[in-house]
N, C-alpha and C positions, 0 to 999 in steps of 0.2 A: 901653257899660257892660261891665265885666268881672265874671265870675262863676266861682268854682271849679266845675269839673264833678264832680257827684256821681254816685251810682249810677243815679239816675233819668235823667240826662242823657247818660250815657256812650255809649249806643248811638247817639244822634244825632251826638255829637261824632266817633265813630268813623266813621260813614257819610260825614260832611262831609269828614273828614281823608283818608279813603281815596280819595275821588274826586279830590282835588287831588294826592294823593301819586302818582298814576298817570303824571303828566306831568312831564318835567323842567323845564318852564317854571314849575311851580307847587309843586314838591317841595322838600324840604330833607333834610339828613343826620341820621340814617343812612339810606341807601337800600337797595333790594333786600330789604326786608322782605316777608314774606307777611302777609296780613290777620290771620292767627292770631298772628303775632309782634307786629303792632301792637296788637291786642286785649290780648295780655299785658303789653305795655309800659304801655298806658293804665291797665290794672287796677292797676299798682303804685301809682299816685297815690291809690288808695282806701285803701291800708294803710301806706304809707310817708310820713313827714312830710317828708322831703327831696326828694320827687318830686311835682312839681305839674303838674296839667292844668287849663288856664285856657281859658274860653270869652270871646269878645267878642261881644256882642249889640247889634243895632240894634233896639230895642223887644224883641220876641220872636224876632227873626230872627238866628240864629247866622251870623256872617260871618267869624269867624276862630277858630282854636284854636292855642294855644301849649302846648307840652309841655317841661319842663325839669327838671333836678335841680340841687341845690346841695350844697356841702360847706362847712359853716359854718366849720370850723376852718381851712380854706384860703382863704376869702373867694373862692370859685370857683363859677361857675354856667355850665352848658352846656345850650343848647337841644337837645332831641331830636325836635322837631317844630315847624315854623312854617308854618301853612297859612292863608293870607289870600285871600279870594275877591274883595274889591273894596275901593277906597280904600286902597291899599297903604301909601302914605306916612302918611296920617292914623292908621291902625291901628297901624302900627309905632311911630310917635311916642308913641302913647298906652301901648303896651306898654313901650317903654324908660323912659318917665316912671314908670310903676308900678314898674319894677325899680329905678329910682334911689331911689324913696321907701322901698322895702322891703329893698334890699340895697346900702346905700351902701358905696362902697369896693371892691365885688366886681369881680373880673375875669369878664367875660362872653365866652363863645366861641359863635359861630354858624357853622354850616356849610351850604353851598348848592352844587349844580352850577353851572357857568358858564351854563347854559342858563336859569336863573332870573333873568332880566334885572331884574325889579323888585327883587329882594333885593339883587343885587350893585350896582346903581346906587344903592340907598338906603344901603348900607354905605360905599360909596366917597364919596358926597356928604356923608356925615356924618363922614368922616375916620376911619373904623374902621380899625385896622391889619390889612392883608391878610397874616395870618401864614403862609398856606400857599396856593400856587396849584399844584395837582398834578393828574397823570394817574393814574387809578386802575387798576392792573394786577391781573388775576385769573389764577389757575392752579389747575386741577384736578389731583390727584395723577396721574391717567392721562396727563396732558399733559406732565408733568415731564421734562426732558432734562437730568439731572444732569452736572456737569462732573467731571473726574477727582478723585480724593481728593487732600487737601492737608494735610500733616502740620504746617503752621504754625498750624492752627486748633484751639482748645480750648474745650470747654464750661465755662461758669462754674459752679462748685459752691460749697458753703459754705466749703470749705477754701481756695479761691483768690479768694473774692469781695472780700477787702480789697485784693488786688492790682488787681482789675478796676475797683473802684469809682471811683478818681480819673479813669481814663481814660473811663469812661462819662460822668462829669459834664463832662469836657472836650469830648468829641465831641458830646454831646446837651445842651449849655448852653442853659437856657431851656425845656427839656421839662418837663412836669408830673412825669413819672415819673423822678425823681432816683434816684441809687443808694440813698439812705436809704430811699425809699419802696419800691423794689424789695426791699430787705433785709427790710422789715417784712412783706412778703407772700410771701417766698421759699418758705415752706412751708405757706402758707395754701391749703387745698383749693378755695377759691372764686376764687383767682387762679392762672392757669397761665402762668408766664413762664419763658422760655428764653433765656440770654444766651451769647454766644460771643466770643472775641477772637482776633485775628490777630497772631502775633508775628513780627517780622523782626528779625534780629540781636539776639535775646533781649530785644526791647523791643516792648510792645504798640503797634501802629500802626493797628490797626482793630478795630471792635467792631460787633456787631449784637445786637438783642434783639427777641424776637417773643413774641406772646401768642396763647394758645388761648382761644376763646370756647366756653364749655360748652354754651351754649343751642343752637348748630347745629354744634358740633365743627369750627369753622373757625379759620384762623390769619390773624394780621395782623403783618406786618413793621412794627414801631413805629419802629425806627431802625437804620441801617447807615451807617457813615462810616469814613473813613480819614484819617490825616495827609495833608496835600496832596501830598507827594512820593510817596506810595505809593497814591494814588487813581487806579488804572488800571482798565481794563475787566477785565483778567485777574484782579487781586486781588478786585475787587468781585464778579465772577462766582463765583470760588472760595468767597468767605465766604457769599454768598447761597445758593449751591448746597448747602454743608455745613449751613448753618442749616435749610433746608428737608428735606434728606435725613435729618438726624437726627430731625426732628419726624415725617416721614412714616413712618419706620421705627420709632419709639418710641411713637407715639400711634395707637391703633387708630380707623380710621374717619374720618379727616380728610375733610372735604367739599371744602374750597376754601382757597386761600391768596390773600391780597390785599396789595398794597403800594401806598401813596400816595406817588408819586415826584414831586418838584418838577418842574415843566415844563422848567426849564433844566438839570436834572441828566441830561445826555444819556448819561453813562457808565452810570449805574444803569438807565435805560430800556433802553439797548442790551444790557446784561447780563441783565436780566430777560427780554427778548424771546428771547435765546439759550437761556434755560433753559425756555422754553415759555409764559411770561406773555403775555397779550393785553390791550391797552388796552380798557377798558369804559366808564368814566365820567370826569367831571371833578370836581374838588373845589376850592372856595374856602373857606378858613377865615378868620374875622374875629375880632378881639379888641378889646374896649374896657374901660376902667375906669369903673365907675359914679360 
């Protein structure tokens, strides 16, 4: 039986979820949260209509917790916590059936580390699209080994955004963060985006965009790509280095930068390692249409 977690049950949901969150075999993305951060995330469900914390009960016994948010105008739903203690397939089937009834036509995104075998096997068995199979790379500012400056790289501003936009949508086709969405939040203080492009022979041949998360003052490389003929380790290293160097120099107190790199993208993995990144986790992202 499913039940919305309210203020009376939120402590038990937190204790249950935190226990499973500790192990890669039973956790889900986002990972590396503190207990305080998980508490803050769960408490959002008490005040935000688009944020849901759901418990699954066997009688009075809590056996699973699901946390997710949805964007109605986008028909988009993403899980931010999937914690199942027993009967994994049965409980997940019940959860997906509930979503199908309440959010028909929505795109659902679920993320897990590869070590969570129950989750990955379930998603693959049900033919969900494995959108991303990535290595999670991390970098502290003190570990950063920048490459030499490159005059081919330019920061995107309001003045040159229209020049950048079509190349962003070409390089990052299928991404949620299209150029039009980025333009809408360009000057929104709640969204901190930085975009850069790489020109070769007066033509944009590479782009990157990065986000700062205010809650822990961290960075995440959301996308970095080049035209096939210019996707070399030298160019990728230069663009990634410039992107990070700008942020480290212009944003006070950055704690860490992360990059989710496709496992088969050996060029970007090598470039990131050259700049000081280290592999820390794995990431599997699945998509389905309800």
